[in-house]
DOGUVO-44202 format. One record per residue (C-alpha): residue number from 1; x, y, z. Coordinates in Angstrom, 3 decimals. Layout:
N
+-----+----------+----------+----------+
: seq :        u :        v :        w :
+-----+----------+----------+----------+
: NUM :        X :        Y :        Z :
...
+-----+----------+----------+----------+
END
This chain:
379
+-----+----------+----------+----------+
: seq :        u :        v :        w :
+-----+----------+----------+----------+
:   1 :  -10.906 :   93.912 :   -4.923 :
:   2 :   -9.857 :   94.296 :   -8.469 :
:   3 :   -6.640 :   92.439 :   -7.782 :
:   4 :   -8.576 :   89.555 :   -6.289 :
:   5 :  -10.766 :   89.220 :   -9.500 :
:   6 :   -7.725 :   89.279 :  -11.669 :
:   7 :   -5.991 :   86.516 :   -9.623 :
:   8 :   -9.201 :   84.375 :   -9.772 :
:   9 :   -9.393 :   84.724 :  -13.560 :
:  10 :   -5.751 :   83.858 :  -13.929 :
:  11 :   -6.234 :   80.714 :  -11.889 :
:  12 :   -9.250 :   79.598 :  -13.923 :
:  13 :   -7.210 :   80.097 :  -17.198 :
:  14 :   -4.425 :   77.872 :  -15.774 :
:  15 :   -6.861 :   75.077 :  -14.840 :
:  16 :   -8.561 :   75.226 :  -18.284 :
:  17 :   -5.235 :   75.094 :  -20.010 :
:  18 :   -4.000 :   72.114 :  -17.876 :
:  19 :   -7.133 :   70.046 :  -18.572 :
:  20 :   -7.023 :   70.693 :  -22.227 :
:  21 :   -3.380 :   69.636 :  -22.311 :
:  22 :   -4.116 :   66.313 :  -20.604 :
:  23 :   -7.052 :   65.691 :  -23.084 :
:  24 :   -4.813 :   66.412 :  -26.066 :
:  25 :   -2.111 :   64.068 :  -24.624 :
:  26 :   -4.608 :   61.313 :  -24.092 :
:  27 :   -5.906 :   61.746 :  -27.666 :
:  28 :   -2.406 :   61.617 :  -28.951 :
:  29 :   -1.667 :   58.338 :  -27.004 :
:  30 :   -4.546 :   56.392 :  -28.540 :
:  31 :   -5.571 :   52.731 :  -27.660 :
:  32 :   -3.046 :   50.593 :  -25.690 :
:  33 :   -0.681 :   48.523 :  -27.934 :
:  34 :   -1.436 :   44.915 :  -28.762 :
:  35 :    0.072 :   42.348 :  -26.474 :
:  36 :    2.585 :   39.950 :  -27.987 :
:  37 :    1.510 :   36.298 :  -27.388 :
:  38 :    1.978 :   32.802 :  -28.516 :
:  39 :   -0.950 :   30.698 :  -29.532 :
:  40 :   -1.887 :   26.989 :  -29.587 :
:  41 :   -4.514 :   25.022 :  -31.418 :
:  42 :   -6.921 :   22.973 :  -29.377 :
:  43 :   -6.615 :   19.297 :  -30.128 :
:  44 :   -8.065 :   15.983 :  -28.957 :
:  45 :   -6.197 :   12.957 :  -27.755 :
:  46 :   -6.515 :    9.827 :  -25.518 :
:  47 :   -4.608 :   10.832 :  -22.363 :
:  48 :   -3.023 :    8.353 :  -20.021 :
:  49 :   -2.705 :    9.349 :  -16.430 :
:  50 :   -2.351 :    7.802 :  -12.999 :
:  51 :   -4.323 :    7.924 :   -9.732 :
:  52 :   -1.956 :    7.736 :   -6.752 :
:  53 :   -2.894 :    5.890 :   -3.603 :
:  54 :   -0.837 :    5.840 :   -0.364 :
:  55 :    0.099 :    2.202 :    0.315 :
:  56 :    1.607 :    0.108 :    3.141 :
:  57 :    3.752 :   -2.777 :    2.058 :
:  58 :    2.664 :   -5.986 :    3.833 :
:  59 :    3.653 :   -9.645 :    3.762 :
:  60 :    1.158 :  -12.179 :    2.368 :
:  61 :    2.145 :  -14.520 :    5.203 :
:  62 :    3.725 :  -13.408 :    8.514 :
:  63 :    4.271 :  -15.582 :   11.543 :
:  64 :    5.446 :  -14.607 :   15.017 :
:  65 :    7.828 :  -17.186 :   16.422 :
:  66 :    6.937 :  -17.988 :   20.078 :
:  67 :    8.016 :  -21.100 :   22.156 :
:  68 :    5.416 :  -23.569 :   23.334 :
:  69 :    7.429 :  -24.652 :   26.338 :
:  70 :    9.501 :  -22.809 :   28.941 :
:  71 :   13.266 :  -22.901 :   29.370 :
:  72 :   16.540 :  -21.276 :   28.561 :
:  73 :   17.562 :  -20.638 :   24.977 :
:  74 :   20.511 :  -22.971 :   24.193 :
:  75 :   20.986 :  -22.391 :   20.519 :
:  76 :   20.270 :  -19.822 :   17.703 :
:  77 :   20.840 :  -21.262 :   14.266 :
:  78 :   20.478 :  -18.298 :   11.853 :
:  79 :   21.801 :  -14.823 :   11.154 :
:  80 :   19.401 :  -11.890 :   11.533 :
:  81 :   17.814 :  -11.050 :    8.178 :
:  82 :   18.482 :  -14.478 :    6.666 :
:  83 :   16.109 :  -16.089 :    4.191 :
:  84 :   14.915 :  -19.260 :    5.965 :
:  85 :   13.020 :  -22.267 :    4.610 :
:  86 :   10.094 :  -24.134 :    6.049 :
:  87 :   11.270 :  -26.701 :    8.560 :
:  88 :   14.739 :  -25.018 :    9.000 :
:  89 :   15.918 :  -25.124 :   12.684 :
:  90 :   15.863 :  -21.687 :   14.287 :
:  91 :   16.212 :  -22.115 :   18.123 :
:  92 :   16.641 :  -24.757 :   20.748 :
:  93 :   15.455 :  -24.633 :   24.400 :
:  94 :   17.231 :  -26.602 :   27.173 :
:  95 :   15.719 :  -30.089 :   26.753 :
:  96 :   17.071 :  -31.766 :   29.944 :
:  97 :   13.976 :  -31.390 :   32.134 :
:  98 :   11.734 :  -32.643 :   29.250 :
:  99 :   14.033 :  -35.612 :   28.622 :
: 100 :   13.890 :  -36.634 :   32.270 :
: 101 :   10.123 :  -36.286 :   32.249 :
: 102 :    9.837 :  -38.387 :   29.074 :
: 103 :   11.997 :  -41.202 :   30.605 :
: 104 :    9.780 :  -41.220 :   33.696 :
: 105 :    6.669 :  -41.291 :   31.546 :
: 106 :    8.036 :  -44.321 :   29.678 :
: 107 :    8.798 :  -46.047 :   33.006 :
: 108 :    5.283 :  -45.299 :   34.189 :
: 109 :    3.953 :  -46.992 :   31.079 :
: 110 :    5.996 :  -50.135 :   31.865 :
: 111 :    4.641 :  -50.138 :   35.445 :
: 112 :    1.102 :  -49.745 :   34.259 :
: 113 :    1.496 :  -52.583 :   31.737 :
: 114 :    2.991 :  -54.887 :   34.405 :
: 115 :   -0.084 :  -54.128 :   36.626 :
: 116 :   -2.271 :  -54.846 :   33.686 :
: 117 :   -0.739 :  -58.302 :   33.113 :
: 118 :   -1.129 :  -59.067 :   36.838 :
: 119 :   -4.835 :  -57.956 :   36.802 :
: 120 :   -5.407 :  -59.939 :   33.597 :
: 121 :   -4.021 :  -63.162 :   35.108 :
: 122 :   -6.053 :  -62.712 :   38.310 :
: 123 :   -9.221 :  -62.157 :   36.280 :
: 124 :   -8.624 :  -65.240 :   34.106 :
: 125 :   -7.940 :  -67.461 :   37.166 :
: 126 :  -11.094 :  -66.253 :   38.964 :
: 127 :  -13.217 :  -66.737 :   35.943 :
: 128 :  -12.048 :  -70.334 :   35.589 :
: 129 :  -12.910 :  -70.940 :   39.318 :
: 130 :  -16.354 :  -69.350 :   38.907 :
: 131 :  -17.168 :  -71.989 :   36.258 :
: 132 :  -16.906 :  -74.654 :   38.996 :
: 133 :  -18.678 :  -72.499 :   41.667 :
: 134 :  -15.360 :  -72.496 :   43.566 :
: 135 :  -15.187 :  -68.758 :   44.228 :
: 136 :  -17.474 :  -66.100 :   45.411 :
: 137 :  -18.993 :  -63.868 :   42.743 :
: 138 :  -17.862 :  -60.658 :   44.483 :
: 139 :  -14.229 :  -61.719 :   44.195 :
: 140 :  -14.656 :  -62.225 :   40.494 :
: 141 :  -16.347 :  -58.845 :   40.095 :
: 142 :  -13.514 :  -57.166 :   41.994 :
: 143 :  -10.920 :  -58.843 :   39.822 :
: 144 :  -12.694 :  -57.662 :   36.627 :
: 145 :  -12.859 :  -54.079 :   38.006 :
: 146 :   -9.150 :  -54.223 :   38.791 :
: 147 :   -8.501 :  -55.313 :   35.212 :
: 148 :  -10.497 :  -52.415 :   33.815 :
: 149 :   -8.599 :  -50.038 :   36.088 :
: 150 :   -5.268 :  -51.417 :   34.965 :
: 151 :   -6.189 :  -50.904 :   31.328 :
: 152 :   -7.141 :  -47.289 :   32.044 :
: 153 :   -3.843 :  -46.696 :   33.870 :
: 154 :   -1.974 :  -47.998 :   30.851 :
: 155 :   -3.890 :  -45.657 :   28.576 :
: 156 :   -3.305 :  -42.688 :   30.914 :
: 157 :    0.440 :  -43.429 :   31.191 :
: 158 :    0.663 :  -43.596 :   27.356 :
: 159 :   -1.175 :  -40.343 :   26.998 :
: 160 :    1.097 :  -38.660 :   29.565 :
: 161 :    4.126 :  -39.982 :   27.737 :
: 162 :    2.765 :  -38.629 :   24.420 :
: 163 :    2.287 :  -35.163 :   26.020 :
: 164 :    5.774 :  -35.209 :   27.488 :
: 165 :    7.280 :  -36.272 :   24.072 :
: 166 :    5.497 :  -33.397 :   22.459 :
: 167 :    6.943 :  -30.906 :   24.924 :
: 168 :   10.381 :  -32.428 :   24.251 :
: 169 :    9.851 :  -31.992 :   20.543 :
: 170 :    8.912 :  -28.390 :   21.092 :
: 171 :   12.336 :  -27.598 :   22.573 :
: 172 :   13.518 :  -27.375 :   18.962 :
: 173 :   11.814 :  -24.521 :   17.063 :
: 174 :   11.638 :  -24.739 :   13.278 :
: 175 :   10.572 :  -22.153 :   10.680 :
: 176 :    6.927 :  -22.559 :    9.823 :
: 177 :    7.197 :  -20.889 :    6.320 :
: 178 :    9.731 :  -19.815 :    3.659 :
: 179 :   10.626 :  -16.157 :    4.182 :
: 180 :   12.937 :  -13.598 :    5.715 :
: 181 :   13.532 :  -13.772 :    9.469 :
: 182 :   13.978 :  -10.574 :   11.520 :
: 183 :   16.351 :   -9.570 :   14.295 :
: 184 :   16.277 :  -12.069 :   17.148 :
: 185 :   14.627 :  -10.806 :   20.329 :
: 186 :   16.531 :  -13.276 :   22.533 :
: 187 :   20.081 :  -14.540 :   22.954 :
: 188 :   21.572 :  -17.819 :   24.164 :
: 189 :   20.871 :  -18.109 :   27.874 :
: 190 :   17.673 :  -15.985 :   27.810 :
: 191 :   14.724 :  -17.537 :   29.705 :
: 192 :   11.803 :  -18.073 :   27.372 :
: 193 :    8.112 :  -18.685 :   28.065 :
: 194 :    5.108 :  -19.577 :   25.846 :
: 195 :    4.300 :  -15.854 :   25.277 :
: 196 :    7.875 :  -14.739 :   24.655 :
: 197 :    8.293 :  -13.255 :   21.096 :
: 198 :   11.487 :  -14.796 :   19.796 :
: 199 :   11.341 :  -13.477 :   16.221 :
: 200 :    9.110 :  -12.966 :   13.126 :
: 201 :    9.299 :  -14.650 :    9.761 :
: 202 :    7.470 :  -13.080 :    6.805 :
: 203 :    7.133 :  -14.089 :    3.246 :
: 204 :    8.765 :  -11.614 :    0.794 :
: 205 :    8.280 :  -12.868 :   -2.768 :
: 206 :    5.636 :  -12.083 :   -3.788 :
: 207 :    4.788 :   -9.208 :   -1.559 :
: 208 :    1.660 :   -6.991 :   -1.305 :
: 209 :    0.752 :   -3.324 :   -1.070 :
: 210 :   -2.547 :   -2.438 :    0.584 :
: 211 :   -4.387 :    0.729 :   -0.535 :
: 212 :   -7.630 :    2.334 :    0.640 :
: 213 :  -10.077 :    2.848 :   -2.266 :
: 214 :  -13.137 :    5.132 :   -2.110 :
: 215 :  -16.334 :    3.046 :   -2.216 :
: 216 :  -17.479 :    4.816 :   -5.341 :
: 217 :  -14.588 :    3.061 :   -7.213 :
: 218 :  -15.595 :   -0.491 :   -6.153 :
: 219 :  -17.211 :   -1.219 :   -9.512 :
: 220 :  -14.038 :   -0.142 :  -11.324 :
: 221 :  -11.674 :   -2.242 :   -9.135 :
: 222 :  -14.133 :   -5.250 :   -9.152 :
: 223 :  -14.029 :   -5.217 :  -12.970 :
: 224 :  -10.207 :   -5.241 :  -12.962 :
: 225 :  -10.239 :   -8.035 :  -10.351 :
: 226 :  -12.718 :  -10.183 :  -12.220 :
: 227 :  -11.078 :   -9.588 :  -15.630 :
: 228 :   -7.683 :  -10.668 :  -14.383 :
: 229 :   -4.335 :   -9.466 :  -15.706 :
: 230 :   -1.176 :  -10.940 :  -17.132 :
: 231 :    2.108 :  -10.438 :  -15.361 :
: 232 :    3.093 :   -7.935 :  -18.044 :
: 233 :    0.136 :   -5.593 :  -17.550 :
: 234 :    1.102 :   -2.283 :  -16.065 :
: 235 :   -2.132 :   -0.967 :  -14.544 :
: 236 :   -0.604 :   -1.075 :  -11.071 :
: 237 :    2.879 :    0.236 :  -10.421 :
: 238 :    4.683 :    1.411 :   -7.266 :
: 239 :    6.477 :    4.666 :   -6.579 :
: 240 :    9.098 :    4.126 :   -3.974 :
: 241 :    9.772 :    6.526 :   -1.100 :
: 242 :   12.740 :    7.958 :   -2.880 :
: 243 :   10.607 :    8.853 :   -5.839 :
: 244 :   11.859 :    6.079 :   -8.113 :
: 245 :    9.539 :    3.724 :   -9.962 :
: 246 :    9.630 :    0.062 :   -8.914 :
: 247 :   10.435 :   -1.945 :  -12.081 :
: 248 :    7.784 :   -4.702 :  -11.723 :
: 249 :    4.064 :   -4.192 :  -12.252 :
: 250 :    1.544 :   -5.779 :   -9.870 :
: 251 :   -1.944 :   -7.235 :  -10.040 :
: 252 :   -4.985 :   -6.855 :   -7.739 :
: 253 :   -5.753 :  -10.051 :   -5.753 :
: 254 :   -8.667 :   -9.011 :   -3.479 :
: 255 :  -11.046 :   -6.360 :   -2.235 :
: 256 :  -11.785 :   -6.536 :    1.429 :
: 257 :  -15.113 :   -7.977 :    2.597 :
: 258 :  -16.551 :   -4.692 :    3.825 :
: 259 :  -16.398 :   -0.901 :    3.538 :
: 260 :  -14.868 :    0.991 :    6.433 :
: 261 :  -17.795 :    3.002 :    7.834 :
: 262 :  -15.646 :    5.601 :    9.274 :
: 263 :  -13.657 :    6.521 :    6.117 :
: 264 :  -15.990 :    5.264 :    3.370 :
: 265 :  -13.136 :    3.312 :    1.807 :
: 266 :  -12.383 :   -0.338 :    1.100 :
: 267 :   -9.059 :   -2.009 :    1.246 :
: 268 :   -7.616 :   -3.415 :   -1.979 :
: 269 :   -4.503 :   -5.631 :   -2.100 :
: 270 :   -2.022 :   -5.338 :   -4.976 :
: 271 :    0.636 :   -8.059 :   -5.242 :
: 272 :    4.104 :   -7.475 :   -6.739 :
: 273 :    6.977 :   -9.859 :   -7.520 :
: 274 :    9.926 :   -9.108 :   -5.172 :
: 275 :   12.806 :  -11.298 :   -6.095 :
: 276 :   15.348 :   -8.487 :   -5.478 :
: 277 :   13.743 :   -7.695 :   -1.958 :
: 278 :   13.402 :   -4.012 :   -2.838 :
: 279 :   10.020 :   -3.886 :   -1.151 :
: 280 :   10.189 :   -4.250 :    2.637 :
: 281 :    7.275 :   -5.071 :    4.962 :
: 282 :    5.959 :   -2.049 :    6.714 :
: 283 :    7.420 :    0.413 :    4.191 :
: 284 :    5.162 :    3.243 :    2.801 :
: 285 :    4.867 :    3.803 :   -0.935 :
: 286 :    2.464 :    5.104 :   -3.575 :
: 287 :    0.574 :    2.726 :   -5.790 :
: 288 :   -0.176 :    4.222 :   -9.181 :
: 289 :   -3.314 :    3.018 :  -10.972 :
: 290 :   -3.213 :    3.715 :  -14.711 :
: 291 :   -6.251 :    5.351 :  -16.331 :
: 292 :   -6.625 :    5.122 :  -20.108 :
: 293 :   -9.326 :    7.340 :  -21.627 :
: 294 :  -11.635 :    5.315 :  -23.833 :
: 295 :  -12.679 :    8.368 :  -25.822 :
: 296 :  -10.870 :   11.318 :  -27.252 :
: 297 :  -10.653 :   14.274 :  -24.835 :
: 298 :   -9.423 :   17.820 :  -25.151 :
: 299 :   -5.923 :   18.180 :  -23.559 :
: 300 :   -4.160 :   21.560 :  -23.392 :
: 301 :   -0.973 :   22.929 :  -21.763 :
: 302 :   -1.727 :   23.855 :  -18.153 :
: 303 :    0.149 :   27.111 :  -18.703 :
: 304 :   -2.836 :   28.279 :  -20.828 :
: 305 :   -5.035 :   28.277 :  -17.703 :
: 306 :   -5.880 :   31.380 :  -15.647 :
: 307 :   -7.512 :   30.936 :  -12.245 :
: 308 :   -9.782 :   33.672 :  -10.804 :
: 309 :  -11.694 :   33.188 :   -7.561 :
: 310 :  -11.751 :   29.406 :   -7.867 :
: 311 :  -12.853 :   29.411 :  -11.514 :
: 312 :  -10.682 :   28.626 :  -14.521 :
: 313 :  -10.361 :   30.484 :  -17.806 :
: 314 :   -8.418 :   30.474 :  -21.061 :
: 315 :   -8.047 :   33.251 :  -23.643 :
: 316 :   -9.425 :   32.385 :  -27.105 :
: 317 :   -8.042 :   34.333 :  -29.942 :
: 318 :  -10.465 :   35.672 :  -32.522 :
: 319 :   -8.892 :   37.878 :  -35.266 :
: 320 :   -6.656 :   40.078 :  -33.111 :
: 321 :   -8.726 :   39.997 :  -29.927 :
: 322 :   -8.193 :   37.712 :  -26.894 :
: 323 :  -11.580 :   36.775 :  -25.323 :
: 324 :  -11.665 :   35.283 :  -21.841 :
: 325 :  -13.439 :   31.868 :  -21.861 :
: 326 :  -14.530 :   29.790 :  -18.787 :
: 327 :  -13.600 :   26.075 :  -18.844 :
: 328 :  -14.119 :   23.110 :  -16.622 :
: 329 :  -10.972 :   21.030 :  -15.898 :
: 330 :  -10.408 :   17.423 :  -15.378 :
: 331 :   -7.257 :   15.434 :  -14.453 :
: 332 :   -3.981 :   17.267 :  -14.555 :
: 333 :   -1.285 :   15.233 :  -16.267 :
: 334 :    2.190 :   16.563 :  -15.763 :
: 335 :    2.323 :   19.842 :  -17.741 :
: 336 :   -1.084 :   19.347 :  -19.378 :
: 337 :   -4.711 :   19.239 :  -18.258 :
: 338 :   -7.921 :   17.679 :  -19.531 :
: 339 :  -10.668 :   20.189 :  -20.405 :
: 340 :  -14.038 :   18.732 :  -19.784 :
: 341 :  -16.045 :   21.596 :  -21.147 :
: 342 :  -15.649 :   25.092 :  -22.565 :
: 343 :  -13.441 :   24.426 :  -25.586 :
: 344 :  -13.769 :   22.906 :  -29.021 :
: 345 :  -11.303 :   21.290 :  -31.327 :
: 346 :   -9.584 :   23.706 :  -33.664 :
: 347 :  -10.091 :   26.813 :  -31.459 :
: 348 :   -7.015 :   29.102 :  -30.973 :
: 349 :   -5.964 :   29.803 :  -27.452 :
: 350 :   -3.184 :   31.821 :  -25.944 :
: 351 :   -0.341 :   29.643 :  -24.727 :
: 352 :    2.215 :   32.336 :  -23.619 :
: 353 :    1.551 :   35.850 :  -22.307 :
: 354 :   -1.735 :   35.131 :  -20.465 :
: 355 :   -0.511 :   37.025 :  -17.431 :
: 356 :   -0.517 :   40.299 :  -19.504 :
: 357 :   -4.097 :   39.922 :  -20.784 :
: 358 :   -7.506 :   41.131 :  -19.860 :
: 359 :  -10.765 :   40.223 :  -21.519 :
: 360 :  -10.951 :   41.644 :  -25.069 :
: 361 :   -7.294 :   42.703 :  -25.099 :
: 362 :   -5.768 :   43.382 :  -28.467 :
: 363 :   -3.078 :   40.814 :  -29.331 :
: 364 :   -0.496 :   39.982 :  -31.855 :
: 365 :    1.393 :   36.731 :  -32.294 :
: 366 :    5.150 :   36.788 :  -31.661 :
: 367 :    7.164 :   36.813 :  -34.782 :
: 368 :    9.628 :   33.881 :  -34.947 :
: 369 :   13.304 :   34.765 :  -34.579 :
: 370 :   15.067 :   35.076 :  -37.883 :
: 371 :   17.955 :   32.650 :  -38.215 :
: 372 :   21.477 :   34.201 :  -37.827 :
: 373 :   23.213 :   34.846 :  -41.159 :
: 374 :   26.577 :   34.589 :  -39.430 :
: 375 :   28.264 :   31.147 :  -39.596 :
: 376 :   28.644 :   29.465 :  -36.233 :
: 377 :   32.044 :   29.106 :  -34.771 :
: 378 :   33.582 :   25.586 :  -34.606 :
: 379 :   35.887 :   24.594 :  -31.903 :
+-----+----------+----------+----------+
END
């Protein structure tokens, strides 16, 4: 029993000694060292940034080339992808059947005119006889009816000839507009019908990019549209699929007549010069819309921001203490961000070292590196 008591007392002494040692060690360590940081001064500016809108490049005018008569293709007079001009010959359809029909129609006109001459002479003769009561009235009436019928036959024959002549004319197909023609859908010898798509011609200079704009921005875009812009304004620019910037700025030409009820957006059309044919119909791109702040706004480096549970903070330095401060952010512009609320001009904030800080951390600014006293080597 005595040995057990001695062992218990010994253990108690060890525990007390250990706890005192830890306390002394903690007292010797003191507060954590100050964190070395870099600081920045909050300033105001007038930032310029861009809103990006997915866009589809579209032609201002685009026409599907379809024949208006049936027949075999006998000629193709362009190369795929050529620039063609209004009135330029593109295709021909075998005209033989239409030439034969036209010749027959012209002959039918001659026959109808001969019948008209005969009917006219009969009517004139019977009318003279009627003056002397030398012919029955019914015979005269029949002659006049035959004359009217002959006149109508001439008119019908002329109308038929005009229709056949039109069909004959349609055997040669011309470009309806200036523009670029696509890849031909038919070759020489192909049978074509009025619904056969032969090709498509689209205008390419200028060319448009259509974007979908949220309905809340209608007043802004309407103001730009009504104000008008010169060709040198750069409010609208295009970022190409490879990331490069299209060299020519554009201008807005229209807002669609109605808002899409499904998406709550309205279509806006931006027109760009395209003399180098860099923009192709159907291509996707991004239209950048420039925003210039009319008032000074606070802009800070984005690296100053700390995000916690969906909220944003910066560390403001007061004396040697970094205090966490909540901020409301606006548009992010490259490596900077607009601060809508939470900061004032002239305040000092941490720009480097935020990942090491907690609220009320002790800080010290990093001392600049002293310049080397050794001369640099020349090669």
